[in-house]
Phi, psi and omega in degrees: 000325174292321181293315182294322176304309180295321180291319175298320180291322180290320176299318178292323177295319177293321180294326176295312183295317176297321179293322177298312178301316175300319184294315182288329171296317179294330179270354179058052175223162176263167178295327178296315183294325177293318183283333181275315185263331184096154184286332188286341181287141183286135182260119185282345180267000182285117177258006188098153188304315187297308182292328175296319181291322184289323180288334180272314188252348185105171182271340179276103187296338175298322182284349180301319185262334181225075180286104182261335189254129174277124184253357183243149171222157180261136179225107181059043179080006179249143175270133179235142175280126182287147176285133185266000000 
């Protein structure tokens, strides 16, 4: 009984965390910005949920869950997008 209760508790905690992370990715903000500025302030970088996810994860939806190819490389301490 204790194992099932703790499993349910952990499941709901992770579901809330995952939901929050998906929400802030869709709004194109960071956790710090939400706590510092508040959720209700208008974000000029918000391009809509679909464009925000594509700018974060890429346009190929198959690679969203299994990113196998590295598209960034470091040059003199800066990350650069490789030409595809």
